[in-house]
N, CA and C atoms as an extended XYZ file, in Angstrom:
348
Properties=species:S:1:pos:R:3:atomname:S:1:resname:S:1:resid:I:1 pbc="F F F"
N         2.704      -11.779      -34.500 N   MET     1
C         1.439      -11.167      -34.143 CA  MET     1
C         0.648      -10.790      -35.388 C   MET     1
N         1.333      -10.245      -36.394 N   ASN     2
C         0.642       -9.846      -37.611 CA  ASN     2
C         0.010      -11.038      -38.313 C   ASN     2
N         0.696      -12.179      -38.302 N   ALA     3
C         0.161      -13.373      -38.953 CA  ALA     3
C        -1.103      -13.859      -38.250 C   ALA     3
N        -1.131      -13.772      -36.932 N   VAL     4
C        -2.295      -14.199      -36.171 CA  VAL     4
C        -3.485      -13.287      -36.485 C   VAL     4
N        -3.245      -11.972      -36.465 N   LEU     5
C        -4.316      -11.026      -36.779 CA  LEU     5
C        -4.793      -11.215      -38.217 C   LEU     5
N        -3.852      -11.392      -39.132 N   GLY     6
C        -4.207      -11.588      -40.535 CA  GLY     6
C        -5.047      -12.831      -40.748 C   GLY     6
N        -4.679      -13.919      -40.080 N   ALA     7
C        -5.437      -15.168      -40.201 CA  ALA     7
C        -6.852      -14.987      -39.646 C   ALA     7
N        -6.963      -14.263      -38.555 N   ARG     8
C        -8.285      -14.029      -37.964 CA  ARG     8
C        -9.145      -13.182      -38.900 C   ARG     8
N        -8.542      -12.144      -39.482 N   ILE     9
C        -9.266      -11.288      -40.424 CA  ILE     9
C        -9.716      -12.106      -41.633 C   ILE     9
N        -8.833      -12.958      -42.142 N   LYS    10
C        -9.176      -13.787      -43.300 CA  LYS    10
C       -10.350      -14.706      -42.984 C   LYS    10
N       -10.318      -15.331      -41.816 N   SER    11
C       -11.405      -16.244      -41.472 CA  SER    11
C       -12.730      -15.498      -41.314 C   SER    11
N       -12.698      -14.302      -40.722 N   LEU    12
C       -13.918      -13.505      -40.596 CA  LEU    12
C       -14.407      -13.041      -41.966 C   LEU    12
N       -13.477      -12.642      -42.830 N   ARG    13
C       -13.850      -12.204      -44.182 CA  ARG    13
C       -14.507      -13.344      -44.945 C   ARG    13
N       -13.898      -14.530      -44.889 N   ASP    14
C       -14.466      -15.696      -45.568 CA  ASP    14
C       -15.857      -16.037      -45.025 C   ASP    14
N       -16.000      -15.965      -43.698 N   ALA    15
C       -17.281      -16.291      -43.076 CA  ALA    15
C       -18.381      -15.316      -43.494 C   ALA    15
N       -18.008      -14.061      -43.721 N   LYS    16
C       -18.984      -13.043      -44.118 CA  LYS    16
C       -19.209      -13.019      -45.628 C   LYS    16
N       -18.395      -13.761      -46.394 N   GLY    17
C       -18.586      -13.843      -47.834 CA  GLY    17
C       -18.014      -12.690      -48.636 C   GLY    17
N       -17.057      -11.961      -48.071 N   PHE    18
C       -16.415      -10.870      -48.782 CA  PHE    18
C       -15.180      -11.382      -49.525 C   PHE    18
N       -14.838      -10.707      -50.613 N   THR    19
C       -13.585      -10.998      -51.307 CA  THR    19
C       -12.530      -10.001      -50.847 C   THR    19
N       -11.274      -10.314      -51.122 N   GLN    20
C       -10.203       -9.373      -50.791 CA  GLN    20
C       -10.400       -8.066      -51.551 C   GLN    20
N       -10.844       -8.153      -52.786 N   GLU    21
C       -11.061       -6.956      -53.598 CA  GLU    21
C       -12.101       -6.031      -52.969 C   GLU    21
N       -13.177       -6.618      -52.459 N   GLN    22
C       -14.239       -5.812      -51.849 CA  GLN    22
C       -13.739       -5.077      -50.610 C   GLN    22
N       -13.002       -5.786      -49.782 N   ILE    23
C       -12.488       -5.155      -48.554 CA  ILE    23
C       -11.469       -4.075      -48.915 C   ILE    23
N       -10.556       -4.390      -49.822 N   ALA    24
C        -9.517       -3.434      -50.223 CA  ALA    24
C       -10.139       -2.167      -50.805 C   ALA    24
N       -11.166       -2.339      -51.629 N   GLU    25
C       -11.832       -1.184      -52.233 CA  GLU    25
C       -12.435       -0.280      -51.171 C   GLU    25
N       -13.088       -0.877      -50.183 N   ARG    26
C       -13.706       -0.083      -49.118 CA  ARG    26
C       -12.670        0.561      -48.203 C   ARG    26
N       -11.475       -0.032      -48.142 N   MET    27
C       -10.397        0.541      -47.324 CA  MET    27
C        -9.542        1.534      -48.110 C   MET    27
N        -9.838        1.696      -49.384 N   ASN    28
C        -9.062        2.572      -50.271 CA  ASN    28
C        -7.602        2.154      -50.357 C   ASN    28
N        -7.375        0.857      -50.535 N   CYS    29
C        -6.022        0.351      -50.744 CA  CYS    29
C        -6.065       -0.701      -51.849 C   CYS    29
N        -4.903       -1.138      -52.290 N   SER    30
C        -4.860       -2.147      -53.353 CA  SER    30
C        -5.168       -3.531      -52.780 C   SER    30
N        -5.610       -4.428      -53.640 N   ARG    31
C        -5.864       -5.791      -53.208 CA  ARG    31
C        -4.579       -6.452      -52.755 C   ARG    31
N        -3.478       -6.118      -53.416 N   GLN    32
C        -2.189       -6.702      -53.057 CA  GLN    32
C        -1.774       -6.303      -51.640 C   GLN    32
N        -1.976       -5.036      -51.315 N   LYS    33
C        -1.637       -4.583      -49.963 CA  LYS    33
C        -2.522       -5.292      -48.942 C   LYS    33
N        -3.808       -5.401      -49.249 N   TYR    34
C        -4.715       -6.075      -48.325 CA  TYR    34
C        -4.327       -7.552      -48.174 C   TYR    34
N        -3.935       -8.198      -49.267 N   ALA    35
C        -3.520       -9.606      -49.212 CA  ALA    35
C        -2.284       -9.766      -48.331 C   ALA    35
N        -1.334       -8.835      -48.434 N   ARG    36
C        -0.136       -8.887      -47.572 CA  ARG    36
C        -0.514       -8.702      -46.110 C   ARG    36
N        -1.527       -7.881      -45.866 N   LEU    37
C        -2.014       -7.668      -44.503 CA  LEU    37
C        -2.584       -8.970      -43.944 C   LEU    37
N        -3.396       -9.671      -44.735 N   GLU    38
C        -3.985      -10.934      -44.288 CA  GLU    38
C        -2.932      -12.012      -44.064 C   GLU    38
N        -1.864      -11.974      -44.854 N   LYS    39
C        -0.799      -12.970      -44.716 CA  LYS    39
C         0.163      -12.627      -43.583 C   LYS    39
N         0.022      -11.442      -43.009 N   GLY    40
C         0.895      -11.037      -41.910 CA  GLY    40
C         2.245      -10.540      -42.383 C   GLY    40
N         2.345      -10.154      -43.641 N   LEU    41
C         3.612       -9.693      -44.192 CA  LEU    41
C         3.879       -8.227      -43.907 C   LEU    41
N         2.833       -7.487      -43.586 N   ILE    42
C         2.989       -6.074      -43.228 CA  ILE    42
C         2.292       -5.825      -41.895 C   ILE    42
N         2.708       -4.775      -41.228 N   ASP    43
C         2.106       -4.415      -39.947 CA  ASP    43
C         0.705       -3.881      -40.162 C   ASP    43
N        -0.134       -4.142      -39.192 N   ILE    44
C        -1.516       -3.663      -39.246 CA  ILE    44
C        -1.741       -2.709      -38.086 C   ILE    44
N        -2.271       -1.551      -38.404 N   SER    45
C        -2.545       -0.551      -37.374 CA  SER    45
C        -3.904       -0.799      -36.752 C   SER    45
N        -4.103       -0.196      -35.600 N   TYR    46
C        -5.405       -0.305      -34.949 CA  TYR    46
C        -6.481        0.332      -35.824 C   TYR    46
N        -6.123        1.405      -36.515 N   ALA    47
C        -7.084        2.066      -37.405 CA  ALA    47
C        -7.534        1.111      -38.510 C   ALA    47
N        -6.608        0.338      -39.055 N   SER    48
C        -6.955       -0.634      -40.100 CA  SER    48
C        -7.834       -1.745      -39.532 C   SER    48
N        -7.493       -2.228      -38.342 N   ILE    49
C        -8.311       -3.262      -37.707 CA  ILE    49
C        -9.723       -2.736      -37.494 C   ILE    49
N        -9.832       -1.506      -37.029 N   SER    50
C       -11.130       -0.893      -36.790 CA  SER    50
C       -11.917       -0.746      -38.089 C   SER    50
N       -11.252       -0.324      -39.159 N   ALA    51
C       -11.916       -0.171      -40.455 CA  ALA    51
C       -12.407       -1.520      -40.977 C   ALA    51
N       -11.584       -2.542      -40.850 N   ILE    52
C       -11.963       -3.880      -41.312 CA  ILE    52
C       -13.146       -4.394      -40.501 C   ILE    52
N       -13.109       -4.184      -39.198 N   ALA    53
C       -14.216       -4.622      -38.341 CA  ALA    53
C       -15.510       -3.946      -38.761 C   ALA    53
N       -15.448       -2.659      -39.055 N   GLN    54
C       -16.644       -1.931      -39.468 CA  GLN    54
C       -17.153       -2.467      -40.807 C   GLN    54
N       -16.266       -2.724      -41.753 N   ILE    55
C       -16.657       -3.255      -43.064 CA  ILE    55
C       -17.303       -4.628      -42.908 C   ILE    55
N       -16.725       -5.461      -42.049 N   LEU    56
C       -17.247       -6.812      -41.852 CA  LEU    56
C       -18.467       -6.849      -40.935 C   LEU    56
N       -18.795       -5.705      -40.337 N   GLY    57
C       -19.946       -5.657      -39.440 CA  GLY    57
C       -19.712       -6.434      -38.163 C   GLY    57
N       -18.511       -6.319      -37.637 N   THR    58
C       -18.144       -7.045      -36.426 CA  THR    58
C       -17.464       -6.091      -35.460 C   THR    58
N       -17.113       -6.581      -34.299 N   LYS    59
C       -16.417       -5.777      -33.300 CA  LYS    59
C       -14.911       -5.970      -33.433 C   LYS    59
N       -14.159       -4.961      -33.048 N   VAL    60
C       -12.695       -5.040      -33.069 CA  VAL    60
C       -12.223       -6.206      -32.208 C   VAL    60
N       -12.909       -6.432      -31.089 N   GLU    61
C       -12.525       -7.496      -30.173 CA  GLU    61
C       -12.594       -8.876      -30.825 C   GLU    61
N       -13.481       -9.042      -31.809 N   GLU    62
C       -13.572      -10.325      -32.501 CA  GLU    62
C       -12.328      -10.587      -33.334 C   GLU    62
N       -11.663       -9.534      -33.748 N   ILE    63
C       -10.421       -9.683      -34.507 CA  ILE    63
C        -9.240       -9.845      -33.558 C   ILE    63
N        -9.208       -9.031      -32.518 N   THR    64
C        -8.038       -9.009      -31.645 CA  THR    64
C        -8.030      -10.102      -30.590 C   THR    64
N        -9.162      -10.717      -30.336 N   SER    65
C        -9.213      -11.773      -29.329 CA  SER    65
C        -8.902      -13.120      -29.964 C   SER    65
N        -8.047      -13.872      -29.335 N   ALA    66
C        -7.737      -15.214      -29.824 CA  ALA    66
C        -8.916      -16.137      -29.593 C   ALA    66
N        -9.585      -15.953      -28.489 N   VAL    67
C       -10.749      -16.770      -28.154 CA  VAL    67
C       -11.895      -15.814      -27.864 C   VAL    67
N       -13.017      -16.073      -28.485 N   SER    68
C       -14.178      -15.222      -28.276 CA  SER    68
C       -14.900      -15.674      -27.012 C   SER    68
N       -14.842      -14.843      -25.999 N   ASN    69
C       -15.525      -15.136      -24.743 CA  ASN    69
C       -16.786      -14.301      -24.669 C   ASN    69
N       -17.892      -14.938      -24.974 N   GLU    70
C       -19.170      -14.242      -24.894 CA  GLU    70
C       -19.675      -14.329      -23.459 C   GLU    70
N       -19.750      -13.198      -22.800 N   LYS    71
C       -20.342      -13.195      -21.479 CA  LYS    71
C       -21.070      -11.880      -21.274 C   LYS    71
N       -22.133      -11.957      -20.550 N   VAL    72
C       -22.942      -10.785      -20.293 CA  VAL    72
C       -22.433      -10.145      -19.010 C   VAL    72
N       -22.122       -8.860      -19.097 N   GLU    73
C       -21.654       -8.137      -17.925 CA  GLU    73
C       -22.841       -7.802      -17.036 C   GLU    73
N       -22.665       -7.980      -15.765 N   GLU    74
C       -23.685       -7.595      -14.799 CA  GLU    74
C       -23.620       -6.083      -14.616 C   GLU    74
N       -24.726       -5.459      -14.317 N   PRO    75
C       -24.688       -4.019      -14.061 CA  PRO    75
C       -23.781       -3.717      -12.869 C   PRO    75
N       -23.141       -2.564      -12.918 N   MET    76
C       -22.228       -2.206      -11.841 CA  MET    76
C       -22.980       -1.967      -10.538 C   MET    76
N       -24.151       -1.396      -10.606 N   TYR    77
C       -24.931       -1.118       -9.412 CA  TYR    77
C       -26.233       -1.903       -9.482 C   TYR    77
N       -26.485       -2.668       -8.434 N   ARG    78
C       -27.741       -3.410       -8.346 CA  ARG    78
C       -28.405       -3.037       -7.038 C   ARG    78
N       -29.637       -2.605       -7.138 N   GLY    79
C       -30.354       -2.160       -5.956 CA  GLY    79
C       -30.619       -3.251       -4.947 C   GLY    79
N       -30.768       -4.497       -5.405 N   ASP    80
C       -31.109       -5.581       -4.485 CA  ASP    80
C       -29.876       -6.349       -4.005 C   ASP    80
N       -28.703       -5.880       -4.323 N   SER    81
C       -27.484       -6.605       -3.978 CA  SER    81
C       -27.000       -6.236       -2.581 C   SER    81
N       -26.705       -7.265       -1.800 N   VAL    82
C       -26.131       -7.052       -0.474 CA  VAL    82
C       -24.631       -6.784       -0.604 C   VAL    82
N       -24.009       -7.454       -1.573 N   ASN    83
C       -22.568       -7.325       -1.772 CA  ASN    83
C       -22.257       -6.369       -2.917 C   ASN    83
N       -22.805       -5.180       -2.886 N   GLY    84
C       -22.607       -4.199       -3.947 CA  GLY    84
C       -21.150       -3.854       -4.174 C   GLY    84
N       -20.380       -3.759       -3.092 N   GLN    85
C       -18.970       -3.426       -3.225 CA  GLN    85
C       -18.226       -4.505       -4.011 C   GLN    85
N       -18.530       -5.759       -3.770 N   GLU    86
C       -17.867       -6.848       -4.473 CA  GLU    86
C       -18.221       -6.818       -5.960 C   GLU    86
N       -19.485       -6.524       -6.294 N   ASP    87
C       -19.902       -6.414       -7.685 CA  ASP    87
C       -19.124       -5.324       -8.403 C   ASP    87
N       -18.957       -4.177       -7.762 N   LYS    88
C       -18.204       -3.077       -8.355 CA  LYS    88
C       -16.760       -3.485       -8.588 C   LYS    88
N       -16.170       -4.163       -7.620 N   PHE    89
C       -14.785       -4.601       -7.747 CA  PHE    89
C       -14.618       -5.541       -8.930 C   PHE    89
N       -15.493       -6.527       -9.081 N   LEU    90
C       -15.385       -7.471      -10.191 CA  LEU    90
C       -15.566       -6.777      -11.530 C   LEU    90
N       -16.512       -5.859      -11.606 N   PHE    91
C       -16.747       -5.124      -12.844 CA  PHE    91
C       -15.519       -4.311      -13.235 C   PHE    91
N       -14.977       -3.575      -12.299 N   ILE    92
C       -13.795       -2.753      -12.573 CA  ILE    92
C       -12.595       -3.627      -12.897 C   ILE    92
N       -12.438       -4.743      -12.205 N   ASN    93
C       -11.341       -5.657      -12.472 CA  ASN    93
C       -11.427       -6.208      -13.897 C   ASN    93
N       -12.625       -6.579      -14.339 N   ASN    94
C       -12.819       -7.057      -15.716 CA  ASN    94
C       -12.493       -5.971      -16.731 C   ASN    94
N       -12.885       -4.746      -16.430 N   MET    95
C       -12.584       -3.638      -17.340 CA  MET    95
C       -11.083       -3.399      -17.425 C   MET    95
N       -10.387       -3.483      -16.305 N   LEU    96
C        -8.933       -3.299      -16.308 CA  LEU    96
C        -8.236       -4.416      -17.084 C   LEU    96
N        -8.693       -5.651      -16.929 N   ASP    97
C        -8.126       -6.762      -17.694 CA  ASP    97
C        -8.272       -6.518      -19.196 C   ASP    97
N        -9.436       -6.044      -19.601 N   THR    98
C        -9.671       -5.749      -21.017 CA  THR    98
C        -8.755       -4.626      -21.487 C   THR    98
N        -8.632       -3.579      -20.693 N   PHE    99
C        -7.767       -2.462      -21.041 CA  PHE    99
C        -6.327       -2.923      -21.223 C   PHE    99
N        -5.799       -3.696      -20.296 N   TYR   100
C        -4.417       -4.140      -20.399 CA  TYR   100
C        -4.203       -5.090      -21.577 C   TYR   100
N        -5.191       -5.901      -21.899 N   ALA   101
C        -5.070       -6.786      -23.067 CA  ALA   101
C        -4.981       -5.958      -24.342 C   ALA   101
N        -5.815       -4.933      -24.446 N   HIS   102
C        -5.784       -4.083      -25.633 CA  HIS   102
C        -4.503       -3.254      -25.682 C   HIS   102
N        -4.030       -2.789      -24.529 N   ARG   103
C        -2.788       -2.021      -24.492 CA  ARG   103
C        -1.613       -2.894      -24.910 C   ARG   103
N        -1.593       -4.143      -24.466 N   LYS   104
C        -0.521       -5.065      -24.838 CA  LYS   104
C        -0.525       -5.291      -26.349 C   LYS   104
N        -1.700       -5.486      -26.932 N   LEU   105
C        -1.815       -5.664      -28.378 CA  LEU   105
C        -1.326       -4.417      -29.100 C   LEU   105
N        -1.769       -3.237      -28.658 N   TYR   106
C        -1.372       -1.983      -29.284 CA  TYR   106
C         0.145       -1.809      -29.228 C   TYR   106
N         0.749       -2.049      -28.064 N   ASN   107
C         2.197       -1.889      -27.931 CA  ASN   107
C         2.959       -2.881      -28.793 C   ASN   107
N         2.474       -4.095      -28.920 N   SER   108
C         3.161       -5.076      -29.758 CA  SER   108
C         3.095       -4.676      -31.221 C   SER   108
N         1.972       -4.117      -31.643 N   VAL   109
C         1.846       -3.653      -33.024 CA  VAL   109
C         2.761       -2.463      -33.247 C   VAL   109
N         2.813       -1.549      -32.307 N   ARG   110
C         3.679       -0.365      -32.419 CA  ARG   110
C         5.153       -0.767      -32.471 C   ARG   110
N         5.546       -1.778      -31.673 N   GLN   111
C         6.936       -2.231      -31.683 CA  GLN   111
C         7.283       -2.875      -33.006 C   GLN   111
N         6.343       -3.618      -33.579 N   ASP   112
C         6.580       -4.244      -34.878 CA  ASP   112
C         6.750       -3.183      -35.944 C   ASP   112
N         5.992       -2.097      -35.864 N   GLU   113
C         6.109       -1.001      -36.830 CA  GLU   113
C         7.466       -0.316      -36.721 C   GLU   113
N         7.981       -0.200      -35.520 N   GLY   114
C         9.272        0.446      -35.298 CA  GLY   114
C        10.451       -0.392      -35.758 C   GLY   114
N        10.266       -1.696      -35.901 N   ASN   115
C        11.365       -2.571      -36.307 CA  ASN   115
C        11.600       -2.593      -37.798 C   ASN   115
N        10.780       -1.946      -38.562 N   GLU   116
C        10.961       -1.985      -40.022 CA  GLU   116
C        11.965       -1.006      -40.489 C   GLU   116
């Protein structure tokens, strides 16, 4: 899991034109530690992912998602909708799917940290 996250971070960093030194400096860590993070040699916390996302000017989901699914969410309540209940169900179902995906990622990272 760490290698996948590290590879994604590296590709986003390269795309944004940042160097490892620049990211490490903004994260208050050494370049060597940041390089190990990108290579997946050390565990990465959610806080680190969040900090990197903020530095790169991107969303955490762009790092944690294997595939970027860009879709516009429909409003939960629509005044002209006949099937309002169905719209609410789909919206809540999508939110729950997102929650469980993030929880699974968080738990896998936590388990990796405990194995060291």
